[in-house]
C-alpha positions as CSV (number, residue, x, y, z in Angstrom):
1,X,0.0,0.1,0.0
2,X,1.2,3.3,-0.5
3,X,0.3,7.2,0.6
4,X,-0.8,10.3,-0.8
5,X,-0.8,14.1,0.1
6,X,-2.7,16.3,-2.1
7,X,-0.3,19.7,-1.4
8,X,-3.0,21.7,-2.9
9,X,-5.1,20.9,-0.3
10,X,-2.8,19.7,3.1
11,X,-3.5,22.7,5.3
12,X,-0.3,21.6,7.5
13,X,-3.0,20.4,10.5
14,X,-0.1,18.1,11.1
15,X,-3.2,15.5,12.3
16,X,-1.9,12.9,10.0
17,X,1.9,12.9,11.5
18,X,0.9,12.8,15.3
19,X,-1.6,9.9,14.5
20,X,0.4,7.7,12.2
21,X,4.3,9.7,12.2
22,X,5.9,6.3,11.0
23,X,4.3,7.4,7.3
24,X,4.0,11.1,7.5
25,X,6.3,14.2,9.3
26,X,5.7,17.4,8.8
27,X,7.6,19.9,6.1
28,X,7.4,23.4,5.7
29,X,4.1,23.9,6.8
30,X,2.7,20.7,4.9
31,X,2.2,17.2,5.6
32,X,5.0,14.7,3.4
33,X,5.1,11.1,2.8
34,X,7.9,9.5,4.6
35,X,7.4,5.7,4.1
36,X,6.0,4.2,0.7
37,X,5.1,2.0,0.5
38,X,3.4,1.4,3.7
39,X,4.8,-1.3,6.5
40,X,2.7,-3.4,7.2
41,X,2.6,-2.5,11.4
42,X,1.3,0.6,9.8
43,X,-1.5,0.6,7.6
44,X,-3.8,0.7,10.1
45,X,-2.8,4.4,11.3
46,X,-2.4,5.3,7.5
47,X,-5.5,4.5,7.3
48,X,-7.3,6.6,10.0
49,X,-4.8,9.6,9.9
50,X,-6.6,10.1,5.5
51,X,-10.1,9.4,7.6
52,X,-9.0,12.1,10.2
53,X,-7.6,15.0,7.6
54,X,-9.9,16.9,7.9
55,X,-9.5,18.2,4.5
56,X,-9.3,15.0,2.5
57,X,-5.7,15.7,1.2
58,X,-4.7,11.6,2.3
59,X,-5.4,9.2,0.0
60,X,-3.9,5.5,1.2
61,X,-4.5,3.5,-1.7
62,X,-3.3,-0.9,-2.8
């Protein structure tokens, strides 16, 4: 699985990095993906980060 952050939509709230630091981090006030593919033990938190994103900027795909 892989994670994608849409730079144009991301508001830099940091919820994704807080909930799934193994996959997401903040860089220059935007979220970036630091682990692709998503490690097996981080799939659940990646999906949670995507569902919690207030602007739907994160997608998790097979």
